[in-house]
N, C-alpha and C positions, 0 to 999 in steps of 0.2 A: 462690424462688430467680430472681435476674435470668439471662435467656438472651444468650451471648453473639454479637455478630453476627460474620460471615465475617474480619473484621481484626481484633478481638480475639482471637478463636480461633485465628489463625495466631500471634498472638505467642506464645502458649502452649509452654511445653517439654513431652516426654514425660509427665512424672509429673505436671505440670498438666492435661495432656489426661486423662491417666487419673482424677485427681480429679474433674474437671469431668463426664465421663461419669458416674463413680460418682454423684454427687450427682443428677445429669440422671435416672438410674435409680432412685434411691431417692425423687426426687420424684413420678415416674410411677408408683408402686405406688398411690397412695390414687387416683388419676385412673384405673387400670386397674380397679381394684375398684369404682369409681363407676361407669365406662362399662358393666362387667359387670350391677351392678345394675339400671340404667338396660334395659338390653337383655333381663335376665327380667323386669323388670315392663313391657317393651314386649311381651313374647311370651304374656304372660298376659292384658294387656291385647288384643291381636289376636286371643286366642282367644276372649274374651269378645265381640268385637265381632262374630267371624264367626258364633257362636251367635245374637246377638241379630238379626242379618242375615238366618241361616236362620228363624229364628222368625217375622220381619216378613215374610218370601216366602212362606212356609207360607200365614200369614194372608190375604195380599193374592192368593194361587193360590185358596182356597176362596171367598174374598169376589166377587172378579170373574171366576171361572170358570164354566162350564156346569154343565148336569148333568151331563153325561159325566165331567168333571174333578172335581165335586165326589162322585160316586158312586166314583172312582177312591182317594178317600179309604178306602173300607172294601173296595172289590174290586180288587186288583191287576190292571194292564193292561187294565182297562175302558175308560179313554180311549183305549188304543191301538188296541184292536180298534173302537171308533167311528169312529176317524179312517182305517181302513183297513189299520192295521198288524197282521195277524191273527197271524202267527206269533209278533211279538214280545209281544203282549199275552196269549199261552197260555202262552209261557215266566214272563212275570209270574206270572199266575194258577197255574201250577204249583208256582209257588215257593212261594206264600202257602198252596195247599192243603198242600205237604209240610210247612210249618212248623206250621200248625195241627195237622196228625195228628200229628206228633213231640210237641210240646208237652204235647197232650191225650192219647196213648197213656199205657195202665198202666205201664208202664217207659220212659218218655218224657222230654222236659225238666223239666217241673214236678217227676216223680218224683225225680229226681238232684237236682234243687236243694232240694227238702226236705230230703234224706238228706243235704247236704252241709253243709247249717248255717253256709254261708260266712261266716269271720272272727267267730264268736262265741264267746267266749273261755269255755272250759270246756266246751265242747259236741264230742261226737266225729265225726268224719267217718265218718256211717253210724249207723244206730242200730240194727242187729241183731247183737250180738255171738256168734261161732260160739262152741261149745263140746261138750265130751265127753258123749254122752247114751248111758245104758245101754240095749244091743241085748237084747231078752229072747231071742230067736231064738238068736243066737251066744254070749251069756251073757257079753258084752265089751262095754267102752265103747266108741261107735264117734263120730267127731267130726262133728259138726253144722256145715257152713258156715253163715256169717251173710254180714253185706256186708262187702265188700272196702273200704278206705279209700280206695287208691288208684285203684282203679276209678270208686269214687262220686266222687273229685275232678277226675277227668279226664273223666268225662262231665259233671258239672257245668260245667267248663271249657268245654267243647265248646258245651254248651246257652247259655252267656254270649256266647260267639262266633257262635255262629247268630243270637241274638237281635240283637246289633249289625249282622250282615249283613242280617238284616231289616229293621232300622230304614233302613240304609243304602239297600237296594233300594225300601223305601217311598219315598224321598225322589227317588230317582232317576226313577222310573216317576212321580211326580207333576210334576217337572219335564219329562219328556217330554210328558207330556198337556198342559202349558200352554203347550209350544212347538208343538207339533200344532194346538192351538187358534188361536194366534196366525198361524201359518202359513196355516190355511184362513181367518181372517179377511180376510187379504189376497190373497184368490183364487189361492193359490199350492197346490200338491199335496205332500202328506208323502210321505216315502220309503218305499217297497214294500218287501216282504222281499226282494226281488230285489237292489234296490238297498243295502239295509243288507249282506247278504252280499258283493256287490261291491265295499263299501267294506271291509270285514273284510279283504279280499285286496288291495285298493291302498292306499286314503290313509290307512287305519285298520291296516294292516297289522303296524305297530309294537305295538299292542295286542295283537293276535292271538298275534303271537310272545310277548309278554310274559306271558299270560295264566297259562301253564303255569308258569316259574319263580317268579312271585310266587306262587302257590297253593303252590309246594313251599317257600317261603322262610316263608310263614305258618304251614304246617302242621309242616314239621321245623326251623324255626329260632323263630320269635316264640312257637310254643305251649309248646313246652319250657321257653322262658324265663320265660313267665308261669306255668307250671307249678313251675318251681325257686323262684320268688319267693314263691308260695304255701305251697310244704313249709317255709319258714324261719319261716312263723309257727305249724307244729304241733309234736307232740310225735314225729315220724317217728324212729323208731331202731329198733336191735336188739330192745328189750323192747316196743316197738309198732310192730310190722310192718305194721299195718293190715288182716292178715288172722286171723292169730291172737290179736291185741290190736288193738282200733282206735285210732286216735291221734288226738289231741285238737287243737283249737284253743289256743294258750299264748299269744296276742297277741307282745308284744315279750320275752318272757325270753329267747329264744335270742340277741337280741341283747343284752341286759343282761348273758347270760353270757359272749358275748365279749369284752362292753367291762368284764368285771370284774378291776380289778388287783389285786387283794387275792390274799393267799398261798394258792396251789393253785388258783386262778382261771384261766381262761383267756387274760385280758386282758395277763398279762406275756410269754405265748408269742406272741401275735398282734402285739404290739408288735414281737417281737423279729423275727418272721418277716417284718412288713411293711417294716421298716427294711431287713432282708438283702435283701429282694427288690427295693426300690428301688435298693439300691447295686449288687447283680448288675446289674440290668439297665442301670445307668448304665456301669458299667465292661465289660462285656460288649459293648455296643454300641460304643463311643467308643475301645476299644482295638482291635477287629476293623477299625472304619472307618480311622483315621489309620494303622494299622499295614499294613493292607490297601492302602492307598494310597500308602504308603511304598514298599510292594513294588513296587506297580505302577509307580511312577516309576522305581525302579531299572532293572526290567526294560526298561522303555521309554526309559532313557537311550541316548544316543548312544553307540559303543563297545562296548556290551553284545554280548558273540556268545550264539551259541545259544539265542535267544531263547527259541525255541520248548520247546526241553529243559525251560528253568528253569519254565515256565508249566505243562507238562506234569506235573512232578515235583509242583508245588504242587495242581495238579488230583488225583492219583491220591487225595487223602484224599477228594475227593466222591465217586469211584467206588467205595470202601469203602463198604457199608452203614455206618451210623454209631454204630449199637449193637453191633456187633464190633468196631470200632476204642477204641469208649470202655470198652467191659469191658475190652480187652488192656491200654488205657493205664493202669486203675485197679489191675491187678493189677503193672504197672512199679511204682507206688510203694509197694505193699503191703510186708510185711516179707519175702514171699516173693520179690518181684520184684527183675529186677537193677537196675533204679534205687534201689528200696529198701534194697537190701544194701550197695551202693556208698557210698550215702548213710551209711550205719552206719559201715562200716568206715573211711571217711575222717572221721568223728566231724563230720558237718555238721549232724546235729540235735541240735539242745542239748538237755542230759538235762531241762530243763523240759517238754520238747515230748512225752516218752516216758510211754507207759503201761506199766503193770506187766505188761501181757499182751499188748500190740498194739504192734511197735515199726514204726512208718511215721509220714509225715506226715498221713496220715489221722487220727491219733489226737488231732489237735489242731484247736480251730477255726479259727485264725487260719490255720494252714497250710494246713488243708485248702479254706478258701476262696479262698487266694491259689491254689492249684493249680486249684481247679475255672477259674478268672478265666482263667488260663495255657492250659490243655486247651483252654477255648472259642476262646482266640485260634487254636491250632493247627487248630482244626476250621473257623472260621468266615471267617478271612483269604483261601481261595482264593475264596471267594464275591467278596469286595469285591474281590479283585485282579483279576476276570474284569471286573464292571462298570466298576471304574476305569479299567482298561486303553482300553475302548470310549471311555470320556469323555475321557480324556487324548488320544484321536489325533483327536478334533473341536474340540480348542481353539486357534484361530486361532495359527498361528506367529509370524505377524506382531507378535503383542501381546509374545511375550517378546522378538522382535528390536528392537523399538522400546524398551523397558525396558532392555535391553543397552547401547542408545546414548543411554538417558536416565542410565546408571551405576548401576542397579540390580543387587544382587547376587543370588545363587541364592536366599537365604531371603526376601528380598524379592519377588523372584517368586513363589514359592511363596505368600505370604501375601496378595499384591495380586491374583495373577491365578490361579494353581491353585486355592487353597482355595475363594476366592468361587465360581469356577466349578462346582467339584465340590459345595460345600455348594448351591448353586442347582438343580444338576441331581440330586445324591441326598439332596436334603431329604425328599422322600417315603418313599425308602427308610429313611432314620434313623428317621423315626415308627415305621415298621412292623417294623423290625427290634428297635427298643426295646420294642416292644408283644410282640412274639415272645418276648424275652428274658424279660420280666415272666411269660409263660406258659410258659418253656423248662423243661416234663418231663424230656427225656431224658436232658441232659447233667447234671440234680441227680440223678436217679434212678439213672440206670446206676452214676455214679461212687460213689455212696452208699448205695444200697440196702441193704448188709448191715451197713454201721456203727453199731452201736449203743453206740459209745463217747462219741458225741456228742449223745445226747439229754437233752433239757433235764430237770430236775427240774419246772419251770413248767409244763412242757406235760404233765403225766400228769393232770392232772384230766379225770375223765368218762373214763378209760379209752384216751385217745387219745395215744399216744408221739409226741414232736417232738422232730425233730435239728435241732441249730443250723444245718446247710446246708440246710434245708428252705426252698422258697420256698412261698407259697401254694399255688400248685397242686399242689405235691407232698404238701402237709399238707392239701389237700382230698382227694386220692385215698386218704391213708391213713385218713381220717375215714370212707370209704366202703367201701373193698375191700381195705385192708391194716391193719385193726385188730382184735381182738377182741369189739369193741362198737361197732356200725358208727352213725354219728351222722349221718342224713342230713339232720337239720334243720340242724345246725350247719355242715353242708357247702356246705347252700343259702345261710347267710349268709356263709359264705366266699367264695362264688362270686358273690353280690350285690356285698361288697366288692371283689372282683378288678375284676367289672364296673364299678364308678365309679370305681376309680384309674385303669382304663385308658383309660375314656371322659373323665375331665375332663382328664388328662396329654394325650391325644390332640388335643383340643380347643383345649388352651392352645397347645401346639407348632405344631399346624396353622394356627393363626390367626396366629403371629409367624414361620413361617418364610420365607425369601424367595421360595421357590418360587410361593408362593402370593399373596403383597402384590405382589410386582412382577415379573409375567409377563413385560411388554414390555420389560426391561433386557436381557435376552440374546438377542432376536428379532433 
C-alpha cells in the first residue's frame, strides 16, 4: 500500500481518512507479527550467546588462573581465603558443605529427586503407597502411611532450586577469585571483610535492602507458580490426593482434556468461559473508565454547585465493604427483591427470560451478564472519578482557551485535548484494571454464587459444574474448593491459561500505549 504524504493526506475527507487508517492498520499486522518473531528469535539468540560467553569465560578462568583459582573449582571460597577475604571465603565454603550434606543425607536432595520421578509419564510421585494393615494387638486394620506425593514433589522442587543456587554461587565465587587474582597482579589490595561490610551499608546498600524482598518473592511467588505448573502434568485430584492414593505423571493429558471440544468434554465449557472472560474484562474496564471520566468532567464543570457533596455521595460506595453491597444488590434483582418484584409487576421482564421456578433477571444468561456489567459500573465509577478528577485539574486551561479561540466545540475539545491527556496519564491504570477484571472474583462470585439455573451442560464433564456467568478464575475456584470432586490438576491447567492470557495481553497493550511509547510528549 502506498503511503500518502502530508499534502495528499490533508485532501482526504473524514471517511477517506478512516479508510486510509484502516488500511494502514491491516497492512501493519503482518509487519507486527514479523517484528514479534524477530524479537523472539533474537531473545533466544541472546540467551545462546550468553551461555556461550559464560562457558568460554569459565574455560579462560581455568586455563589462565593460578593454582588457587583452579582449586576454587572444587573448593568454594578457597581463592577468597587465599587472597585474604576470609569471611567471604568461609561463607562460600559453608554453603558448599551444607549443599553436599543435604544432597547426600538419607532423606536429602537425592532421596527426594529419586522418589519424585520428575515428568516420567506413568510413574507415581513417591514409591511407597500407604495401606491398611491388620493390627493383631487391637484386632483392627490400621492405616500405615506411605509417601505423600505433595510433600515429595515440593521437596524435589526445592532440591532443584537449591541445585540452581549452587551452580550460580559456584560461578560467582569463580568470578571473584579471578578478579582478586587480576587485582593482586596489578599490585593493588583486594577488599577486606570490613570493607565488604561497609560497602553493603553504603554504595551497595540497595542490594542489602532488596535481598529479603527478592527472597520472599522467590519463596512465596515463584516457587508456588512452578509447583502449580508441575501439578498440571499430574493426576492430582480427589481420587488421587497424594496421601491415601499417590498421584502420577500424566504428561499432556490434562491439557488435552481441557481442549477436548467433543460433546461432554471440557473444551466447549472452556471456550464459553474464555470468551465471556475477555468480553467481561473489556466492558467492565472501559465502561467504568469512560463513565467515571464523564462523571468527573461533569462535577468539575464550572457552574456545578456543592461539588464536594456529589463526590462524597459517589465515594460512599467505596466506604461500604464490597461483599456487603454486592450481596445486597444481588437480592434486589432476585424474585424476592424490591427491583425484581417491580419489574415483574410492570411486565418489564419478557416471558422468554422467565424460568418456571425462578422469576428474576438472574435466570437468563443474557440479562444476568448485562446486570453484572451494570452493577460493576456502580462499584467501579467512584475509583475512576477520583483519579480523573486529579488529572483534569492538572490539564492546562490555556489549551482549552486556545481551542475555543480556534472555534473548537466541546466535543472537539474532549477528543483532541481531554481524552488524549487522560489516556496518556491513565494508560497504565487501564492495563492494570483490565488485568484485575480478568481475575475479578468478588463481583462474579458474590452476585451469582447460588444461581444453579445458569449451569452449562457442557461443563458437567468430570464432576465440575460450570455457570454461564463464570470467569476462568471462578471456574478455577469451583474446581478446587467448591465441587464434589476436586480437580487440582485441571485447575492448574486453567491457572496456566489465565497466566498466558494476562501476560500476552499485558505485553501487547503495554508496548502500544502512548504512556510508554511517547513519554516525552506531555513533559
